[in-house]
N, C-alpha and C positions, 0 to 999 in steps of 0.2 A: 270445660274439658280441663282436666288435670294436666299438670307439667308433664307427667311420664307419658301419658297418652299422646301428648302433642309430640314430644321427642320421638316416640315409637313411630307416629305417623310421618313425621317429618323425615327420619332416617330412612324408612321403607321408601318414600317418595323420591329422595334424594338417590338412593342406590338403584331404583329402577330405571332412572334416566342416565346413569352413568356408564361408560364403557366397561364391559365385563359383567355389570349388573349383579353379581352375587355378592353377598355379604362378606366382608373382610378380603375382598378381591378387587383391587384396582379403582375402588370407588374413592371419591372426594371425601374429605372430612365433613361429617354430619354436625347437627348442633350437639354440643356437649362433647365433642370428639376429644380425646387425650393426645392425638396427633401420631403421625406416622413413625417417629423415632420410638416412642413408647412401644408401638405395636411390634416394630422389629426386636427391640430389646425383650419384649415377652416371648416372642417367638423363638428367638434364639436361646434364651434362657430354658424353655420348656424343651427344645431341642437337645440342649446340653444335658438336662437332667435325664432324659429319655436315653441318650446315648451313654450314660454313666450307669446304666441298667436300672434306674429308679422306677421306670414304667410311668405310671400316671403320677404326675407331681402333686403335691399338696399345695395350699395357697401359702404356707409358711415357708416351703423350700423356694418357692417362686419370689417371695418378699425378700428372702437373702440375696437374691441376684439383682432384681430391679428396684426394690425398695417398697416398704409397706404403704405409703402413700399412694403410688401408681396402682398397686393391686387393689388397695381399698377403694380408689375411685372408679376403677372398673367395675368391681363387684357391685358397688352402690348404684352405678348407672345401668345395670344389667335390665334389660326389658324382657327376657326369656330366662327361665331356670329349668333345666331338664335334668331330673335325678333319676339314675338307675340304681335300684336297690339289690342287694345280693339275692334276694328271694324270687327275682325274676319280674318284678313290677317296676314300672317306672311312673314318674309323676311329671307331667308337663305344666309349668306355671307360665303365663303370659300376663304382662300388665294389662289391665282392663282396657278393652277396645282391640286388643290383638288376641291371637291364638295360635298354637301349634296345629297344623293340619295335619302333617304326616312326618315320620321319621324313617330315615334310610340308614340301616346299620348293615354295612357290607352289602350283601345281595337281598338281606330280609327288609321288607317294607311293613311298617305298623302305623297305626292310627290311634290316636287317644279315644277312649270311649266317648259315647255322647252324653254321659253323665257328667255334670260339671258343678262346680261351687265357686263362689266368689269369696275371697278372704283377704282383708286388708288391701283392696285394689288388684288382686292378682285372679285370674281366671284359672281354676285348678282341674286338670282332667288326668285320668290314670289310664294304664294300660298294662299288658304283658309283653315280655320279651324272652328271647332265649339267649343267654350269655354266649357270646362267641368263645370259641376254643383259643383263637389268637386274636391279637388287636385287629379291629376292623375300623375303616373309614365311617365317619358319622356325618350325616347331614340332615337338615330339617326343612320344611316346608312352612313358612310363616304368613299369616295373614293379618293385616290390619285394614278394616273398611273393605274396598273393593281390590286392594293391591295385595298380591301374593309374591313372595320371593323365596329363593332357595338361599340356604346358610351352610357353607362347608365348615366343619369345624376343624380347628387347626390340628388337634391330636386325636388320636384313635381310642376307641374303647375296647378294653379286653375284659377277661374276667377278673372279678375283684371281691374280696370279702368284705370290703368296706362300700359305703354308698359312693357313687360317683355323680357330681353334678357339673353338666355343662352350662355355662353362661354365655348369653348373646348380650354384648354391651358395646358402649362407643369407644373405639379406637380410631383408627383412620377409616371412617365409615362405621360398620358394625363388624364385630369380631366375635368368634365363638371359640372357647377353649374349656377344657375339663379338668376338675381337680378332684382328689379323693381325700376324705377326711377320715382319720382313723380316731378310735375311741381314745387313744393317748394324747391327741392333740388338744389344744386350749378350749375345746368346747364351742369353737365357732360353729355357728349353724350352717348346715348343709342344706340347700334347697330352700 
């Protein structure tokens, strides 16, 4: 079993037995966790950027506040990447052994198609969505082996002219947050 699959399964197991049980909510630190202070700093930074009218932050704007090392560590440890494209298609990637079962965007519930492919250790499934007129809460149901858990994302998804990717990775337990990457940025891979 590869390291990321073990991490994914261990984090899911740890979070299903902790009070609150939801990713990013009240769970203890799982393997590879960056820590509660990092999570609070990232949440506060994202809230500050949103309150300043910046909408969906970029990874670069978050790096300016909490540091490149912390953002890079979070992104490198991601076990799920959910990318929403401006054309109404989403791409759900999960580390091999895990999967995105369903997505809740506001009141709309959607599931990735049954068609799937494996690329570089990631299970990739696609689907369609309707971009919300105003920012909506986003949550996902994830599965690894027999374990299913719900993940509430920290920030909301609104209409965007650029791809927006939500990452689920280790902080204090697992944490979900989204970034947009515009064409003017440094060419960082989105998704």
